[in-house]
C-alpha positions, -999 to 999 in steps of 0.1 A, spaced: -274 609 40 -241 589 20 -253 559 36 -287 558 28 -293 527 0 -301 537 -36 -332 513 -52 -328 504 -89 -356 521 -112 -387 489 -116 -376 471 -146 -409 470 -160 -417 504 -159 -393 539 -152 -402 544 -119 -381 551 -95 -407 551 -67 -393 512 -56 -396 500 -29 -383 467 -6 -405 444 11 -383 409 27 -362 396 -2 -379 410 -31 -384 448 -45 -417 464 -52 -424 488 -77 -460 510 -66 -470 521 -97 -474 490 -117 -473 463 -87 -442 444 -105 -421 425 -80 -386 413 -87 -357 398 -62 -332 422 -50 -295 424 -61 -279 396 -37 -241 408 -16 -226 404 -53 -248 438 -64 -254 424 -97 -294 416 -101 -294 396 -132 -273 362 -115 -303 346 -123 -300 341 -157 -260 341 -154 -271 305 -131 -286 289 -161 -320 294 -138 -346 304 -163 -377 324 -147 -412 323 -162 -437 354 -164 -440 359 -129 -405 352 -119 -413 311 -108 -380 288 -114 -391 265 -149 -376 228 -146 -378 199 -170 -412 189 -170 -429 213 -161 -466 223 -175 -472 261 -181 -504 280 -192 -493 311 -222 -503 343 -208 -509 363 -243 -518 353 -281 -490 338 -299 -483 342 -336 -476 309 -356 -453 312 -387 -474 293 -413 -505 284 -398 -540 296 -397 -547 305 -365 -527 320 -331 -518 299 -305 -544 315 -276 -544 329 -243 -546 297 -212 -534 271 -229 -517 247 -211 -483 230 -222 -472 203 -204 -441 187 -199 -417 214 -215 -381 207 -223 -355 235 -212 -329 244 -234 -300 266 -230 -286 283 -263 -310 283 -285 -313 322 -286 -343 337 -267 -366 309 -270 -355 289 -236 -382 259 -239 -388 231 -260 -426 219 -258 -454 200 -280 -485 222 -282 -517 205 -289 -526 213 -324 -490 231 -333 -469 199 -327 -437 211 -313 -421 246 -309 -402 264 -288 -414 290 -268 -398 323 -240 -399 319 -209 -411 355 -207 -450 340 -227 -453 318 -201 -463 311 -164 -460 280 -143 -495 260 -133 
């Protein structure tokens, strides 16, 4: 049994019952899918190369239109950005902490958003 490959646990929930489906790893408990480790064995290579992924794993690029996937409280504003708000023409930035896209949100103005709270349209 030493030649059997051990799969990593799910990054969303601590489930150890992950399985391979083509080039993806899948968690049967929370249905999360992610890319399996490549030949170098490091699953975080996408972030190391400067590729920015949205909340569901799609690659983001400058000029994309995204949708907000959860309510976002805005400091200094009386209301929040609601789920489903479309944000057009994002610009990706590196090194701005954990906020990796500059954009203009209607009714709120220019701000930075995390890629983990948006989904590519």
